[in-house]
N, CA and C atoms as an extended XYZ file, in Angstrom:
180
Properties=species:S:1:pos:R:3:atomname:S:1:resname:S:1:resid:I:1 pbc="F F F"
N        93.299       86.293      109.625 N   MET     1
C        92.634       86.520      108.355 CA  MET     1
C        93.130       87.817      107.719 C   MET     1
N        93.181       88.898      108.487 N   ASN     2
C        93.663       90.171      107.940 CA  ASN     2
C        95.097       90.066      107.459 C   ASN     2
N        95.890       89.302      108.192 N   ARG     3
C        97.281       89.129      107.792 CA  ARG     3
C        97.365       88.413      106.444 C   ARG     3
N        96.526       87.389      106.261 N   GLU     4
C        96.490       86.684      104.982 CA  GLU     4
C        96.067       87.622      103.852 C   GLU     4
N        95.050       88.426      104.101 N   LEU     5
C        94.584       89.364      103.078 CA  LEU     5
C        95.678       90.348      102.696 C   LEU     5
N        96.354       90.896      103.679 N   ARG     6
C        97.438       91.850      103.398 CA  ARG     6
C        98.549       91.189      102.597 C   ARG     6
N        98.908       89.958      102.974 N   GLU     7
C        99.976       89.261      102.272 CA  GLU     7
C        99.560       88.927      100.833 C   GLU     7
N        98.339       88.468      100.639 N   PHE     8
C        97.853       88.171       99.285 CA  PHE     8
C        97.807       89.434       98.443 C   PHE     8
N        97.373       90.548       99.024 N   ARG     9
C        97.360       91.819       98.285 CA  ARG     9
C        98.771       92.231       97.889 C   ARG     9
N        99.712       92.062       98.826 N   ARG    10
C       101.106       92.425       98.544 CA  ARG    10
C       101.663       91.567       97.406 C   ARG    10
N       101.413       90.276       97.468 N   LEU    11
C       101.903       89.372       96.432 CA  LEU    11
C       101.239       89.644       95.087 C   LEU    11
N        99.947       89.934       95.113 N   GLU    12
C        99.236       90.251       93.873 CA  GLU    12
C        99.813       91.513       93.233 C   GLU    12
N       100.056       92.513       94.055 N   ARG    13
C       100.632       93.767       93.562 CA  ARG    13
C       102.042       93.536       93.017 C   ARG    13
N       102.838       92.710       93.709 N   ALA    14
C       104.197       92.421       93.255 CA  ALA    14
C       104.179       91.711       91.903 C   ALA    14
N       103.248       90.797       91.720 N   CYS    15
C       103.134       90.102       90.429 CA  CYS    15
C       102.771       91.074       89.315 C   CYS    15
N       101.822       91.966       89.584 N   ARG    16
C       101.420       92.947       88.564 CA  ARG    16
C       102.566       93.908       88.237 C   ARG    16
N       103.301       94.340       89.251 N   GLU    17
C       104.424       95.241       89.016 CA  GLU    17
C       105.526       94.537       88.218 C   GLU    17
N       105.789       93.280       88.549 N   SER    18
C       106.799       92.519       87.808 CA  SER    18
C       106.361       92.296       86.367 C   SER    18
N       105.072       92.031       86.170 N   ALA    19
C       104.545       91.834       84.820 CA  ALA    19
C       104.707       93.105       83.994 C   ALA    19
N       104.494       94.249       84.619 N   ALA    20
C       104.619       95.514       83.907 CA  ALA    20
C       106.076       95.806       83.538 C   ALA    20
N       107.000       95.278       84.326 N   ALA    21
C       108.408       95.586       84.114 CA  ALA    21
C       109.109       94.626       83.150 C   ALA    21
N       108.519       93.478       82.889 N   THR    22
C       109.201       92.489       82.058 CA  THR    22
C       108.999       92.759       80.570 C   THR    22
N       109.972       92.339       79.801 N   SER    23
C       109.864       92.510       78.347 CA  SER    23
C       109.481       91.204       77.664 C   SER    23
N       109.427       90.120       78.417 N   LEU    24
C       109.092       88.816       77.857 CA  LEU    24
C       107.588       88.562       77.983 C   LEU    24
N       106.929       88.355       76.856 N   GLU    25
C       105.479       88.179       76.840 CA  GLU    25
C       105.032       86.963       77.654 C   GLU    25
N       105.734       85.855       77.537 N   LEU    26
C       105.371       84.637       78.258 CA  LEU    26
C       105.468       84.854       79.766 C   LEU    26
N       106.513       85.522       80.198 N   GLU    27
C       106.683       85.824       81.625 CA  GLU    27
C       105.570       86.752       82.103 C   GLU    27
N       105.239       87.763       81.305 N   ARG    28
C       104.179       88.700       81.666 CA  ARG    28
C       102.847       87.973       81.827 C   ARG    28
N       102.520       87.115       80.878 N   GLU    29
C       101.260       86.365       80.950 CA  GLU    29
C       101.205       85.481       82.193 C   GLU    29
N       102.317       84.820       82.499 N   GLY    30
C       102.368       83.972       83.686 CA  GLY    30
C       102.177       84.762       84.967 C   GLY    30
N       102.853       85.891       85.069 N   LEU    31
C       102.719       86.734       86.265 CA  LEU    31
C       101.304       87.277       86.414 C   LEU    31
N       100.675       87.642       85.311 N   LEU    32
C        99.307       88.150       85.382 CA  LEU    32
C        98.322       87.051       85.778 C   LEU    32
N        98.590       85.827       85.364 N   LYS    33
C        97.733       84.703       85.781 CA  LYS    33
C        97.860       84.464       87.281 C   LYS    33
N        99.079       84.521       87.785 N   VAL    34
C        99.291       84.347       89.227 CA  VAL    34
C        98.624       85.481       89.992 C   VAL    34
N        98.749       86.705       89.492 N   ALA    35
C        98.104       87.850       90.137 CA  ALA    35
C        96.590       87.664       90.168 C   ALA    35
N        96.028       87.140       89.096 N   GLU    36
C        94.581       86.885       89.047 CA  GLU    36
C        94.188       85.815       90.059 C   GLU    36
N        95.017       84.806       90.242 N   ASP    37
C        94.746       83.780       91.251 CA  ASP    37
C        94.751       84.388       92.654 C   ASP    37
N        95.677       85.293       92.909 N   TYR    38
C        95.697       85.975       94.207 CA  TYR    38
C        94.441       86.818       94.386 C   TYR    38
N        94.002       87.496       93.339 N   ARG    39
C        92.789       88.304       93.428 CA  ARG    39
C        91.589       87.430       93.780 C   ARG    39
N        91.493       86.269       93.154 N   LYS    40
C        90.394       85.344       93.452 CA  LYS    40
C        90.467       84.849       94.893 C   LYS    40
N        91.676       84.568       95.366 N   ALA    41
C        91.848       84.127       96.751 CA  ALA    41
C        91.446       85.237       97.726 C   ALA    41
N        91.788       86.479       97.389 N   ILE    42
C        91.406       87.613       98.230 CA  ILE    42
C        89.889       87.727       98.298 C   ILE    42
N        89.234       87.627       97.165 N   GLU    43
C        87.772       87.712       97.139 CA  GLU    43
C        87.137       86.577       97.930 C   GLU    43
N        87.693       85.367       97.814 N   ALA    44
C        87.155       84.226       98.551 CA  ALA    44
C        87.315       84.426      100.058 C   ALA    44
N        88.464       84.924      100.486 N   LEU    45
C        88.679       85.177      101.909 CA  LEU    45
C        87.738       86.258      102.423 C   LEU    45
N        87.564       87.308      101.648 N   ARG    46
C        86.654       88.381      102.054 CA  ARG    46
C        85.222       87.879      102.162 C   ARG    46
N        84.814       87.068      101.191 N   THR    47
C        83.452       86.539      101.198 CA  THR    47
C        83.243       85.640      102.407 C   THR    47
N        84.215       84.775      102.673 N   ARG    48
C        84.115       83.863      103.810 CA  ARG    48
C        84.102       84.638      105.127 C   ARG    48
N        84.936       85.661      105.237 N   ALA    49
C        85.035       86.439      106.466 CA  ALA    49
C        83.826       87.339      106.667 C   ALA    49
N        83.257       87.833      105.579 N   GLY    50
C        82.169       88.791      105.696 CA  GLY    50
C        80.788       88.193      105.547 C   GLY    50
N        80.687       86.898      105.494 N   GLY    51
C        79.377       86.278      105.371 CA  GLY    51
C        78.686       86.613      104.065 C   GLY    51
N        79.444       86.610      102.975 N   GLY    52
C        78.856       86.880      101.668 CA  GLY    52
C        79.113       88.275      101.159 C   GLY    52
N        79.843       89.044      101.920 N   GLU    53
C        80.151       90.415      101.500 CA  GLU    53
C        81.043       90.394      100.275 C   GLU    53
N        80.715       91.193       99.296 N   THR    54
C        81.546       91.318       98.118 CA  THR    54
C        82.058       92.751       98.036 C   THR    54
N        83.323       92.921       97.712 N   PRO    55
C        83.892       94.269       97.654 CA  PRO    55
C        83.328       95.051       96.479 C   PRO    55
N        83.173       96.366       96.667 N   THR    56
C        82.695       97.210       95.580 CA  THR    56
C        83.837       97.651       94.686 C   THR    56
N        85.050       97.662       95.222 N   LYS    57
C        86.210       98.072       94.440 CA  LYS    57
C        87.370       97.184       94.857 C   LYS    57
N        88.099       96.696       93.879 N   PHE    58
C        89.259       95.870       94.183 CA  PHE    58
C        90.387       96.765       94.649 C   PHE    58
N        90.983       96.436       95.783 N   GLU    59
C        92.060       97.222       96.334 CA  GLU    59
C        93.380       96.765       95.766 C   GLU    59
N        94.193       97.704       95.344 N   ARG    60
C        95.522       97.365       94.816 CA  ARG    60
C        96.588       97.903       95.710 C   ARG    60
């Protein structure tokens, strides 16, 4: 589970960094949507692992 969380965080961060670096609006929007999907997956894994625990701050 921790390995999945670390990998999802890494991928989410990579998407956000790539979105910040691109000059194409369509590409930026797509990368930010994927990053948001990773964030949701991270929250779902944390909730499932913690028995309903919700993070107070999103880790980047």
